[in-house]
VEXBADREN-876771 format. One line per field, with one value per residue (C-alpha): residue in one letter; residue number from 1; x, y, z. Coordinates in pm, 1 decimal, decimal comma. Layout:
N
vokol c(a / ...)
guti c(NUM / ...)
x c(X / ...)
y c(Y / ...)
z c(Z / ...)
! end
This chain:
482
vokol c(x / x / x / x / x / x / x / x / x / x / x / x / x / x / x / x / x / x / x / x / x / x / x / x / x / x / x / x / x / x / x / x / x / x / x / x / x / x / x / x / x / x / x / x / x / x / x / x / x / x / x / x / x / x / x / x / x / x / x / x / x / x / x / x / x / x / x / x / x / x / x / x / x / x / x / x / x / x / x / x / x / x / x / x / x / x / x / x / x / x / x / x / x / x / x / x / x / x / x / x / x / x / x / x / x / x / x / x / x / x / x / x / x / x / x / x / x / x / x / x / x / x / x / x / x / x / x / x / x / x / x / x / x / x / x / x / x / x / x / x / x / x / x / x / x / x / x / x / x / x / x / x / x / x / x / x / x / x / x / x / x / x / x / x / x / x / x / x / x / x / x / x / x / x / x / x / x / x / x / x / x / x / x / x / x / x / x / x / x / x / x / x / x / x / x / x / x / x / x / x / x / x / x / x / x / x / x / x / x / x / x / x / x / x / x / x / x / x / x / x / x / x / x / x / x / x / x / x / x / x / x / x / x / x / x / x / x / x / x / x / x / x / x / x / x / x / x / x / x / x / x / x / x / x / x / x / x / x / x / x / x / x / x / x / x / x / x / x / x / x / x / x / x / x / x / x / x / x / x / x / x / x / x / x / x / x / x / x / x / x / x / x / x / x / x / x / x / x / x / x / x / x / x / x / x / x / x / x / x / x / x / x / x / x / x / x / x / x / x / x / x / x / x / x / x / x / x / x / x / x / x / x / x / x / x / x / x / x / x / x / x / x / x / x / x / x / x / x / x / x / x / x / x / x / x / x / x / x / x / x / x / x / x / x / x / x / x / x / x / x / x / x / x / x / x / x / x / x / x / x / x / x / x / x / x / x / x / x / x / x / x / x / x / x / x / x / x / x / x / x / x / x / x / x / x / x / x / x / x / x / x / x / x / x / x / x / x / x / x / x / x / x / x / x / x / x / x / x / x / x / x / x / x / x / x / x / x / x / x / x / x / x / x / x / x / x / x / x / x / x / x / x / x / x / x / x / x / x / x / x / x / x / x / x / x / x / x / x / x / x / x / x / x / x / x / x / x / x / x / x / x / x)
guti c(1 / 2 / 3 / 4 / 5 / 6 / 7 / 8 / 9 / 10 / 11 / 12 / 13 / 14 / 15 / 16 / 17 / 18 / 19 / 20 / 21 / 22 / 23 / 24 / 25 / 26 / 27 / 28 / 29 / 30 / 31 / 32 / 33 / 34 / 35 / 36 / 37 / 38 / 39 / 40 / 41 / 42 / 43 / 44 / 45 / 46 / 47 / 48 / 49 / 50 / 51 / 52 / 53 / 54 / 55 / 56 / 57 / 58 / 59 / 60 / 61 / 62 / 63 / 64 / 65 / 66 / 67 / 68 / 69 / 70 / 71 / 72 / 73 / 74 / 75 / 76 / 77 / 78 / 79 / 80 / 81 / 82 / 83 / 84 / 85 / 86 / 87 / 88 / 89 / 90 / 91 / 92 / 93 / 94 / 95 / 96 / 97 / 98 / 99 / 100 / 101 / 102 / 103 / 104 / 105 / 106 / 107 / 108 / 109 / 110 / 111 / 112 / 113 / 114 / 115 / 116 / 117 / 118 / 119 / 120 / 121 / 122 / 123 / 124 / 125 / 126 / 127 / 128 / 129 / 130 / 131 / 132 / 133 / 134 / 135 / 136 / 137 / 138 / 139 / 140 / 141 / 142 / 143 / 144 / 145 / 146 / 147 / 148 / 149 / 150 / 151 / 152 / 153 / 154 / 155 / 156 / 157 / 158 / 159 / 160 / 161 / 162 / 163 / 164 / 165 / 166 / 167 / 168 / 169 / 170 / 171 / 172 / 173 / 174 / 175 / 176 / 177 / 178 / 179 / 180 / 181 / 182 / 183 / 184 / 185 / 186 / 187 / 188 / 189 / 190 / 191 / 192 / 193 / 194 / 195 / 196 / 197 / 198 / 199 / 200 / 201 / 202 / 203 / 204 / 205 / 206 / 207 / 208 / 209 / 210 / 211 / 212 / 213 / 214 / 215 / 216 / 217 / 218 / 219 / 220 / 221 / 222 / 223 / 224 / 225 / 226 / 227 / 228 / 229 / 230 / 231 / 232 / 233 / 234 / 235 / 236 / 237 / 238 / 239 / 240 / 241 / 242 / 243 / 244 / 245 / 246 / 247 / 248 / 249 / 250 / 251 / 252 / 253 / 254 / 255 / 256 / 257 / 258 / 259 / 260 / 261 / 262 / 263 / 264 / 265 / 266 / 267 / 268 / 269 / 270 / 271 / 272 / 273 / 274 / 275 / 276 / 277 / 278 / 279 / 280 / 281 / 282 / 283 / 284 / 285 / 286 / 287 / 288 / 289 / 290 / 291 / 292 / 293 / 294 / 295 / 296 / 297 / 298 / 299 / 300 / 301 / 302 / 303 / 304 / 305 / 306 / 307 / 308 / 309 / 310 / 311 / 312 / 313 / 314 / 315 / 316 / 317 / 318 / 319 / 320 / 321 / 322 / 323 / 324 / 325 / 326 / 327 / 328 / 329 / 330 / 331 / 332 / 333 / 334 / 335 / 336 / 337 / 338 / 339 / 340 / 341 / 342 / 343 / 344 / 345 / 346 / 347 / 348 / 349 / 350 / 351 / 352 / 353 / 354 / 355 / 356 / 357 / 358 / 359 / 360 / 361 / 362 / 363 / 364 / 365 / 366 / 367 / 368 / 369 / 370 / 371 / 372 / 373 / 374 / 375 / 376 / 377 / 378 / 379 / 380 / 381 / 382 / 383 / 384 / 385 / 386 / 387 / 388 / 389 / 390 / 391 / 392 / 393 / 394 / 395 / 396 / 397 / 398 / 399 / 400 / 401 / 402 / 403 / 404 / 405 / 406 / 407 / 408 / 409 / 410 / 411 / 412 / 413 / 414 / 415 / 416 / 417 / 418 / 419 / 420 / 421 / 422 / 423 / 424 / 425 / 426 / 427 / 428 / 429 / 430 / 431 / 432 / 433 / 434 / 435 / 436 / 437 / 438 / 439 / 440 / 441 / 442 / 443 / 444 / 445 / 446 / 447 / 448 / 449 / 450 / 451 / 452 / 453 / 454 / 455 / 456 / 457 / 458 / 459 / 460 / 461 / 462 / 463 / 464 / 465 / 466 / 467 / 468 / 469 / 470 / 471 / 472 / 473 / 474 / 475 / 476 / 477 / 478 / 479 / 480 / 481 / 482)
x c(1444,1 / 1678,2 / 2046,0 / 2193,9 / 2454,7 / 2191,3 / 2285,1 / 2038,8 / 2084,9 / 2134,2 / 1804,3 / 1529,7 / 1223,3 / 921,8 / 559,8 / 228,2 / -49,0 / -383,1 / -646,7 / -1031,0 / -1230,9 / -1444,1 / -1660,7 / -1578,1 / -1819,1 / -1606,3 / -1262,5 / -1180,3 / -1183,9 / -948,4 / -705,5 / -720,1 / -633,7 / -336,8 / -204,1 / -241,4 / -41,5 / 242,0 / 254,5 / 264,5 / 525,4 / 750,7 / 720,2 / 834,7 / 1128,1 / 996,5 / 1222,5 / 953,3 / 579,3 / 333,8 / -26,6 / -323,2 / -449,1 / -652,1 / -580,4 / -717,5 / -982,7 / -1145,9 / -1146,1 / -1506,1 / -1552,6 / -1878,9 / -1777,0 / -1527,3 / -1810,6 / -1898,2 / -1533,4 / -1501,3 / -1807,4 / -1709,5 / -1524,0 / -1222,9 / -866,8 / -735,7 / -446,5 / -201,1 / -341,1 / -321,3 / 39,6 / 126,7 / -32,4 / 127,5 / 475,9 / 448,6 / 348,8 / 644,9 / 898,2 / 767,1 / 794,5 / 1131,8 / 1079,9 / 1018,9 / 653,5 / 450,9 / 82,0 / -204,9 / -417,5 / -642,3 / -445,9 / -583,9 / -328,6 / -363,5 / -748,7 / -747,6 / -789,1 / -537,1 / -528,9 / -180,4 / 81,5 / 358,5 / 697,2 / 832,4 / 1174,8 / 1217,4 / 1239,4 / 895,1 / 1022,2 / 838,3 / 1074,5 / 829,5 / 461,3 / 336,2 / -2,2 / -194,0 / -163,1 / -389,0 / -726,9 / -974,3 / -1353,0 / -1450,0 / -1116,3 / -1253,5 / -1538,7 / -1307,2 / -937,0 / -701,0 / -425,7 / -66,8 / 164,9 / 495,1 / 650,2 / 942,3 / 1167,7 / 1246,9 / 1578,1 / 1587,2 / 1819,4 / 1672,4 / 1777,0 / 1564,6 / 1196,7 / 922,5 / 553,0 / 269,8 / -86,1 / -317,0 / -418,0 / -86,1 / 47,9 / -182,7 / 19,7 / 355,1 / 499,4 / 465,9 / 662,1 / 924,7 / 963,9 / 1027,0 / 1283,3 / 1453,6 / 1505,9 / 1673,3 / 1393,4 / 1524,3 / 1185,4 / 830,9 / 567,1 / 205,0 / -67,0 / -378,7 / -755,2 / -789,9 / -1165,1 / -1309,6 / -1429,1 / -1516,0 / -1822,6 / -1937,4 / -2063,5 / -1806,7 / -1520,6 / -1220,8 / -1054,8 / -849,7 / -620,1 / -345,5 / -322,9 / -350,2 / -103,5 / -19,3 / 213,3 / 410,7 / 439,5 / 568,0 / 834,2 / 938,4 / 957,8 / 1136,6 / 1327,3 / 1248,0 / 1047,8 / 701,0 / 529,3 / 149,3 / -86,7 / -463,3 / -782,0 / -1043,1 / -1413,2 / -1693,6 / -1659,4 / -2008,5 / -2290,8 / -2166,1 / -1786,7 / -1555,2 / -1193,5 / -1018,7 / -740,4 / -460,4 / -192,6 / 140,8 / 510,2 / 691,4 / 1059,6 / 1228,3 / 1226,9 / 853,1 / 870,6 / 591,6 / 749,6 / 419,8 / 45,5 / -231,0 / -569,0 / -856,3 / -1082,0 / -894,3 / -659,3 / -298,6 / 49,5 / 234,6 / 609,8 / 892,3 / 1272,1 / 1311,7 / 1627,9 / 1615,4 / 1778,9 / 1864,4 / 1590,6 / 1632,8 / 1724,2 / 1501,7 / 1588,5 / 1325,5 / 1316,2 / 1351,0 / 1017,1 / 824,8 / 970,6 / 895,7 / 540,1 / 478,5 / 641,2 / 484,8 / 127,5 / 1,6 / -352,6 / -406,6 / -569,6 / -887,3 / -934,1 / -1245,3 / -1537,8 / -1806,9 / -1853,0 / -1626,4 / -1728,6 / -1597,1 / -1293,9 / -1117,4 / -747,6 / -514,3 / -168,4 / 82,6 / 365,7 / 711,4 / 790,7 / 510,0 / 661,8 / 945,4 / 1037,8 / 1302,2 / 1086,7 / 778,6 / 543,9 / 393,3 / 531,3 / 198,8 / 3,7 / -314,3 / -318,4 / -429,4 / -719,1 / -806,9 / -808,5 / -1039,8 / -1300,7 / -1267,2 / -1331,2 / -1002,2 / -952,9 / -601,2 / -304,7 / -14,9 / 307,1 / 666,6 / 855,3 / 1166,1 / 1088,8 / 1149,3 / 1004,7 / 878,5 / 703,9 / 547,5 / 410,9 / 268,1 / 97,2 / -53,6 / -177,2 / -353,5 / -500,5 / -647,7 / -807,7 / -959,0 / -712,1 / -459,3 / -115,1 / 91,8 / 444,4 / 685,7 / 713,4 / 523,5 / 828,2 / 696,3 / 381,0 / 23,4 / -111,0 / -459,9 / -634,5 / -1007,1 / -1037,5 / -903,9 / -581,0 / -274,5 / 78,0 / 342,1 / 667,4 / 957,1 / 1011,6 / 1269,5 / 1006,4 / 752,8 / 929,6 / 940,2 / 594,5 / 685,1 / 661,0 / 319,7 / 209,2 / 314,2 / 132,5 / -183,6 / -151,0 / -134,2 / -462,8 / -378,8 / -680,2 / -476,7 / -129,9 / 93,7 / 417,7 / 625,7 / 844,2 / 792,5 / 868,3 / 574,0 / 524,6 / 156,8 / 152,6 / 346,1 / 131,7 / -187,7 / -60,3 / 31,9 / -328,8 / -489,7 / -278,3 / -360,6 / -707,2 / -620,4 / -645,3 / -299,9 / -196,5 / 142,9 / 346,4 / 596,7 / 849,0 / 606,9 / 281,5 / 72,1 / -150,2 / -445,4 / -532,4 / -849,0 / -834,6 / -921,0 / -618,9 / -810,8 / -636,4 / -884,7 / -686,0 / -342,6 / -182,2 / -3,5 / 376,6 / 364,2 / 146,2 / 205,7 / -79,9 / -227,4 / -434,0 / -763,3 / -1004,2 / -1286,5 / -1240,8 / -1433,4 / -1193,9 / -1451,8 / -1360,0 / -1020,7 / -1190,4 / -1344,8 / -1066,1 / -1293,4 / -1156,7 / -1410,4 / -1686,0 / -1559,4 / -1203,1 / -1057,0 / -699,9 / -601,6 / -780,2 / -564,6 / -244,3 / -9,1 / 278,9 / 414,6 / 446,9 / 625,7 / 855,1 / 952,8 / 1028,2 / 1192,1 / 1354,9 / 1279,2 / 1619,1 / 1595,5 / 1912,6 / 1775,6)
y c(-1760,1 / -1536,7 / -1535,6 / -1212,6 / -1250,0 / -1249,7 / -996,7 / -781,7 / -612,8 / -236,0 / -185,2 / -402,8 / -351,4 / -421,2 / -433,9 / -433,6 / -595,6 / -420,0 / -669,0 / -652,8 / -823,2 / -1129,2 / -1336,5 / -1692,2 / -1816,1 / -1647,3 / -1778,7 / -1873,4 / -1505,8 / -1426,9 / -1688,9 / -1527,3 / -1190,7 / -1346,7 / -1507,0 / -1171,9 / -992,8 / -1238,1 / -1192,8 / -814,5 / -829,8 / -1048,4 / -798,5 / -518,4 / -714,5 / -704,1 / -867,1 / -900,2 / -914,1 / -874,7 / -974,6 / -909,6 / -1080,0 / -1388,6 / -1319,4 / -1666,2 / -1776,8 / -1472,7 / -1298,5 / -1350,0 / -1729,8 / -1721,6 / -2024,7 / -2313,0 / -2532,8 / -2294,3 / -2278,5 / -2664,7 / -2682,1 / -2407,6 / -2633,3 / -2401,4 / -2522,5 / -2659,4 / -2464,5 / -2737,0 / -2722,5 / -2340,9 / -2340,9 / -2580,6 / -2360,2 / -2052,2 / -2218,3 / -2268,7 / -1904,9 / -1780,5 / -2007,9 / -1901,0 / -1533,2 / -1585,4 / -1353,0 / -1358,7 / -1335,4 / -1293,9 / -1395,4 / -1420,4 / -1726,1 / -1941,0 / -2223,5 / -2549,5 / -2694,6 / -2957,1 / -2932,8 / -2555,8 / -2262,5 / -1981,5 / -1646,2 / -1698,9 / -1558,0 / -1750,3 / -1631,6 / -1814,9 / -1782,3 / -1738,8 / -2120,1 / -2162,6 / -2294,5 / -2206,7 / -2002,5 / -1944,4 / -1909,5 / -1647,0 / -1694,5 / -1385,9 / -1326,1 / -1018,6 / -1151,2 / -886,2 / -890,3 / -1170,2 / -1345,5 / -1455,8 / -1650,7 / -1884,5 / -1855,9 / -1968,6 / -1721,1 / -1784,8 / -1882,7 / -1768,3 / -1450,7 / -1526,2 / -1362,8 / -1560,8 / -1567,9 / -1504,1 / -1392,8 / -1042,6 / -1058,9 / -1123,5 / -1052,4 / -1021,3 / -1058,4 / -882,2 / -947,9 / -650,6 / -597,7 / -752,3 / -400,2 / -259,7 / -451,0 / -276,5 / -586,2 / -780,4 / -518,5 / -496,8 / -874,5 / -879,2 / -597,7 / -747,8 / -1070,1 / -884,3 / -805,2 / -550,0 / -524,0 / -612,6 / -737,8 / -651,6 / -850,6 / -672,0 / -620,7 / -269,4 / -216,1 / 106,7 / 298,0 / 627,5 / 794,2 / 948,8 / 753,0 / 751,7 / 824,1 / 604,5 / 594,4 / 358,1 / 454,4 / 207,8 / 355,8 / 715,5 / 714,5 / 382,3 / 243,8 / 563,9 / 559,3 / 201,4 / 285,4 / 593,7 / 404,8 / 90,1 / 215,1 / -51,1 / -27,1 / -179,7 / -312,1 / -316,7 / -478,7 / -425,4 / -520,3 / -267,7 / -290,4 / -474,2 / -833,9 / -828,2 / -573,3 / -481,4 / -487,9 / -328,4 / -219,9 / 111,8 / 24,0 / 275,5 / 11,9 / 151,9 / 113,5 / 298,3 / 371,0 / 308,2 / 678,0 / 706,7 / 854,5 / 727,2 / 566,6 / 485,1 / 473,5 / 322,0 / 478,6 / 359,5 / 218,4 / 38,7 / -250,7 / -156,5 / -299,1 / -44,5 / -65,2 / 119,6 / 87,6 / -1,8 / -17,9 / -289,6 / -151,4 / -248,3 / -147,9 / 120,5 / 10,1 / 202,2 / 251,2 / 42,3 / 100,3 / -224,8 / -164,9 / -122,0 / -434,7 / -650,6 / -528,4 / -599,1 / -943,3 / -1084,5 / -1237,3 / -1022,5 / -910,6 / -559,1 / -315,9 / -164,4 / 212,9 / 288,7 / 355,3 / 420,2 / 761,3 / 931,5 / 1268,0 / 1471,1 / 1669,5 / 1970,6 / 1933,7 / 2220,1 / 2128,4 / 2418,2 / 2456,3 / 2451,0 / 2807,7 / 2940,8 / 2771,2 / 2897,2 / 2543,0 / 2626,3 / 2890,0 / 2685,6 / 2921,4 / 3016,3 / 3308,5 / 3483,2 / 3455,5 / 3552,7 / 3203,8 / 3063,9 / 3310,2 / 3204,1 / 2834,1 / 2924,6 / 3071,5 / 2761,1 / 2528,1 / 2353,8 / 2037,6 / 1929,0 / 2136,1 / 1968,9 / 2172,1 / 2059,4 / 2198,2 / 2118,3 / 1934,0 / 2144,7 / 2370,4 / 2633,4 / 2371,1 / 2222,6 / 2564,4 / 2600,2 / 2259,8 / 2359,8 / 2688,6 / 2508,3 / 2256,3 / 2553,8 / 2669,2 / 2325,4 / 2206,5 / 1921,7 / 1992,3 / 1729,8 / 1871,7 / 1581,0 / 1208,1 / 980,7 / 761,1 / 456,6 / 451,5 / 516,2 / 801,5 / 843,1 / 1180,6 / 1264,1 / 1316,4 / 963,4 / 775,2 / 896,9 / 817,6 / 1054,6 / 1013,5 / 1223,1 / 1303,6 / 1024,3 / 762,0 / 850,1 / 718,2 / 377,3 / 225,8 / 42,7 / 298,1 / 427,8 / 72,9 / -37,6 / 256,0 / 168,3 / -192,8 / -71,0 / 124,6 / 477,1 / 643,1 / 956,3 / 925,1 / 1233,5 / 1306,3 / 1616,2 / 1809,8 / 1542,8 / 1592,3 / 1704,4 / 1367,1 / 1352,4 / 1000,0 / 853,4 / 1036,7 / 922,6 / 566,6 / 579,6 / 681,1 / 429,4 / 124,7 / 168,6 / 310,5 / 589,8 / 964,9 / 1128,8 / 1484,0 / 1605,1 / 1922,8 / 2029,2 / 2322,1 / 2561,1 / 2365,7 / 2091,2 / 1802,6 / 1620,3 / 1280,7 / 1071,8 / 685,7 / 623,2 / 817,9 / 1133,9 / 1467,7 / 1641,1 / 1967,2 / 2104,8 / 2439,8 / 2656,1 / 2675,9 / 3024,9 / 3144,5 / 2929,7 / 2906,7 / 2650,0 / 2373,4 / 2302,3 / 2016,3 / 1849,3 / 1472,8 / 1176,4 / 941,8 / 666,7 / 616,0 / 488,6 / 212,6 / 77,9 / -136,4 / -264,8 / -143,6 / -347,2 / -597,5 / -850,8 / -720,5 / -621,1 / -507,7 / -670,5 / -996,5 / -1006,8 / -956,3 / -1254,6 / -1186,0 / -1545,4 / -1509,1 / -1176,3 / -1301,7 / -1599,5 / -1366,4 / -1060,7 / -956,9 / -585,4 / -508,0 / -735,8 / -905,7 / -1264,0)
z c(-294,4 / -482,7 / -390,8 / -259,8 / -542,0 / -817,2 / -1085,3 / -1272,5 / -1616,2 / -1585,4 / -1764,3 / -1889,8 / -2115,3 / -1905,3 / -2012,6 / -1832,0 / -2035,6 / -1962,3 / -2065,2 / -2091,0 / -1816,8 / -1899,6 / -1668,1 / -1592,6 / -1857,7 / -2121,5 / -2002,3 / -2359,7 / -2454,4 / -2163,4 / -2306,2 / -2645,1 / -2494,0 / -2311,8 / -2629,8 / -2814,9 / -2541,7 / -2576,4 / -2951,3 / -2913,4 / -2638,2 / -2858,3 / -3143,0 / -2909,4 / -2776,0 / -2418,3 / -2147,7 / -1882,4 / -1943,0 / -1649,4 / -1692,2 / -1458,8 / -1151,6 / -1236,9 / -1599,5 / -1652,3 / -1616,5 / -1425,9 / -1089,1 / -991,1 / -949,5 / -754,3 / -544,4 / -558,4 / -687,0 / -964,3 / -1068,4 / -1073,2 / -1292,8 / -1533,3 / -1779,2 / -1800,3 / -1812,7 / -1487,6 / -1334,5 / -1457,8 / -1809,5 / -1805,7 / -1691,6 / -1965,0 / -2227,0 / -2072,4 / -2064,9 / -2445,4 / -2505,3 / -2295,1 / -2470,5 / -2818,5 / -2721,5 / -2556,5 / -2258,4 / -1882,6 / -1768,6 / -1455,7 / -1493,2 / -1250,5 / -1253,6 / -1029,2 / -888,7 / -741,0 / -500,2 / -225,0 / -249,1 / -209,6 / -448,0 / -449,6 / -620,2 / -761,3 / -996,2 / -1169,3 / -1291,0 / -1593,3 / -1760,1 / -2134,0 / -2188,3 / -2028,8 / -1707,2 / -1385,3 / -1163,0 / -883,3 / -778,4 / -534,9 / -364,4 / -257,3 / 115,3 / 168,1 / 52,5 / -60,9 / -88,3 / -328,6 / -266,6 / 64,8 / -97,7 / -282,0 / -208,6 / 68,2 / 163,3 / 71,9 / 353,8 / 221,2 / 81,8 / -151,5 / -406,0 / -721,7 / -908,9 / -1282,9 / -1555,3 / -1494,7 / -1126,5 / -813,1 / -881,6 / -617,0 / -675,8 / -495,5 / -605,7 / -593,5 / -220,7 / -110,9 / -190,9 / 80,0 / 340,4 / 382,1 / 555,2 / 231,7 / 29,5 / 312,7 / 315,0 / -73,9 / -55,9 / 253,3 / 58,9 / -226,3 / -479,9 / -728,9 / -907,5 / -801,1 / -1039,9 / -950,3 / -1124,2 / -1010,8 / -1048,3 / -922,6 / -875,9 / -1003,5 / -698,6 / -867,2 / -712,6 / -1035,6 / -1341,0 / -1611,4 / -1372,9 / -1280,1 / -939,5 / -718,5 / -438,9 / -543,2 / -889,4 / -760,6 / -470,6 / -311,4 / -584,5 / -592,6 / -213,9 / -213,4 / -469,4 / -281,8 / 47,9 / -69,3 / -369,6 / -623,7 / -948,5 / -974,9 / -1289,2 / -1237,8 / -1480,4 / -1441,1 / -1622,0 / -1749,3 / -1807,6 / -1628,4 / -1513,3 / -1371,8 / -1357,2 / -1007,1 / -1049,6 / -1294,1 / -1311,5 / -1347,7 / -1592,8 / -1522,6 / -1527,6 / -1409,0 / -1455,6 / -1172,5 / -1123,5 / -792,0 / -703,4 / -764,8 / -1113,2 / -1345,0 / -1644,4 / -1799,7 / -1723,7 / -1926,9 / -2008,8 / -1782,7 / -2051,1 / -2322,3 / -2395,3 / -2389,9 / -2375,6 / -2158,7 / -2226,3 / -2049,9 / -1986,6 / -1619,3 / -1400,3 / -1143,0 / -828,5 / -473,1 / -221,3 / 37,2 / 380,9 / 617,4 / 985,8 / 1168,6 / 1547,5 / 1742,5 / 1936,4 / 1606,0 / 1440,2 / 1754,9 / 1759,0 / 1387,0 / 1381,8 / 1697,0 / 1699,3 / 1987,2 / 1911,5 / 1788,5 / 2025,2 / 1897,4 / 1938,4 / 2140,0 / 1919,5 / 2183,1 / 2332,0 / 2067,7 / 1940,2 / 1652,5 / 1753,0 / 1595,3 / 1529,2 / 1447,0 / 1302,1 / 1308,5 / 1049,1 / 1207,4 / 1087,9 / 1312,4 / 1623,3 / 1838,5 / 1933,4 / 2191,3 / 2359,6 / 2392,8 / 2214,5 / 1881,2 / 1690,1 / 1715,7 / 2040,4 / 1849,7 / 1694,9 / 2027,9 / 2039,3 / 1683,6 / 1798,0 / 2082,3 / 1849,5 / 1622,9 / 1925,8 / 1867,8 / 2085,7 / 1985,7 / 1881,6 / 1701,1 / 1705,6 / 1727,6 / 2025,8 / 2222,8 / 2542,4 / 2851,3 / 3115,6 / 2864,3 / 2651,1 / 2958,4 / 3049,8 / 2693,2 / 2727,9 / 3064,9 / 2920,0 / 2641,6 / 2882,1 / 3077,3 / 2754,9 / 2711,9 / 2445,3 / 2436,9 / 2296,2 / 2112,0 / 2086,2 / 2101,8 / 2014,8 / 2243,1 / 2315,9 / 2119,4 / 2335,4 / 2263,4 / 2488,8 / 2611,0 / 2653,7 / 2701,5 / 2323,8 / 2246,9 / 2190,7 / 1986,6 / 1899,7 / 1777,2 / 1590,7 / 1456,0 / 1090,3 / 1027,5 / 1121,1 / 851,2 / 547,9 / 717,1 / 764,1 / 1081,2 / 1361,6 / 1274,2 / 1199,7 / 1549,1 / 1715,2 / 1514,0 / 1628,3 / 1990,3 / 1952,1 / 1838,5 / 1680,9 / 1577,7 / 1436,7 / 1450,2 / 1272,4 / 1356,4 / 1114,4 / 840,9 / 467,1 / 264,1 / 79,2 / 6,8 / -152,2 / 150,6 / 406,0 / 234,8 / 235,6 / 602,6 / 694,0 / 458,2 / 541,7 / 910,4 / 875,8 / 1113,6 / 1111,2 / 1052,3 / 1140,8 / 1015,8 / 1053,3 / 787,2 / 771,7 / 607,6 / 607,6 / 763,6 / 639,2 / 790,9 / 625,1 / 668,8 / 730,9 / 367,4 / 247,8 / 147,7 / 229,1 / 452,4 / 493,7 / 391,5 / 393,5 / 137,3 / 174,9 / 22,3 / 305,6 / 614,4 / 851,7 / 1082,5 / 923,1 / 1107,6 / 1048,1 / 1242,0 / 1244,3 / 1385,2 / 1559,9 / 1563,9 / 1199,5 / 1318,9 / 1505,2 / 1180,5 / 1021,5 / 741,4 / 405,8 / 186,7 / 236,1 / 496,2 / 452,5 / 787,6 / 782,8 / 1106,6 / 1029,8 / 713,4 / 912,4 / 910,1 / 1145,0 / 1130,1 / 752,6 / 782,0 / 1055,0 / 829,8 / 534,4 / 697,1 / 1013,3 / 968,1 / 1114,3 / 1415,8 / 1521,8 / 1524,4)
! end
């Protein structure tokens, strides 16, 4: 693990090698592509080269038996070959590979120094889809020291777990390398789409304040599975320093500043919930019906008077069959009267934080937080673990990438009010409704809370089944005084 005293250069030249996908039977071609990437990186005086997830031999192994019979290099043989490539190029490198260790297979990534020495190996913790057919999860989250400073590694779906990123930054990572196989999930033929490339990487950078270097594959590895390319180099403030095309080989190079991560204020109750192995509470799926939610921009609310600026808005809600009204108000007698008035109209009002508790209403369960608890993943994560189907944030900054990530990482509906707007986000991270700040008006959407009960994000990939609180607890305290 990196020492807190580890120093980093003020700026480094980082590269993400976007490589073509080949099936396991063509592992030799993958090795040729890796060798070519090192040669090109050496020509361009790269300090850190990041290669994709399972760059060798392939991502789709079929089964452990099929991998064993494939005739490809063993993990030890590959690391020996890789070490020589690194030493010849004279740079640092992070490369994804299939590792056999103690009789188990791991989806792993190795960090090597410019002399070819292994500085650390990270084993993927959040297993995704086909991972589950072959790989065992990693049991440690570590940061590795290097001449470039402390480097963390997150492999593909690891980035979907905010606890993993928090653990890396808490241990002093000043840059995170992301070997990945972002699957192309575009609905239309010829299109390219993946939520990590589109908003999650930026959200992680904005929340944790460190740069990320993400190397993906492109093309089809099987008739049923292909990758979206779009490799990314992201600055610690969420600025895109470079992004590759979706459909071609590319060595993406950018100047990156390793930086100390942002220390977010994590409430004690949220950290305790996340780091303890108490089972998640499942939101009720049976008996749910679609409900209509209205989120009101703050500018349309007289918070201290417990009312909206235009009483006609409530009449409008009545004609729209609104079930839930989200509007930030100051707790007190007037707000209580407003809530009673809405209840008489058949609506539920959410006007203040739910005091770190999940609340239950006839429409379903919800949890509500203040603005300062949105940029940290922990409060909404804790409420989702306690069974909230609807997450609510009041007076939050209009940060679409962060809000989309909050909904997706918890597989919950999210309703947010801003100063002059509002946003409603679906459990898959899609923005269902948002308002115009130029013309503030309530945002109304009909949502199905039963979708929040479905925590499957991919075939056999359940977000809570992939949760490893004992690993997070060993890697980070999330602000707990222990």
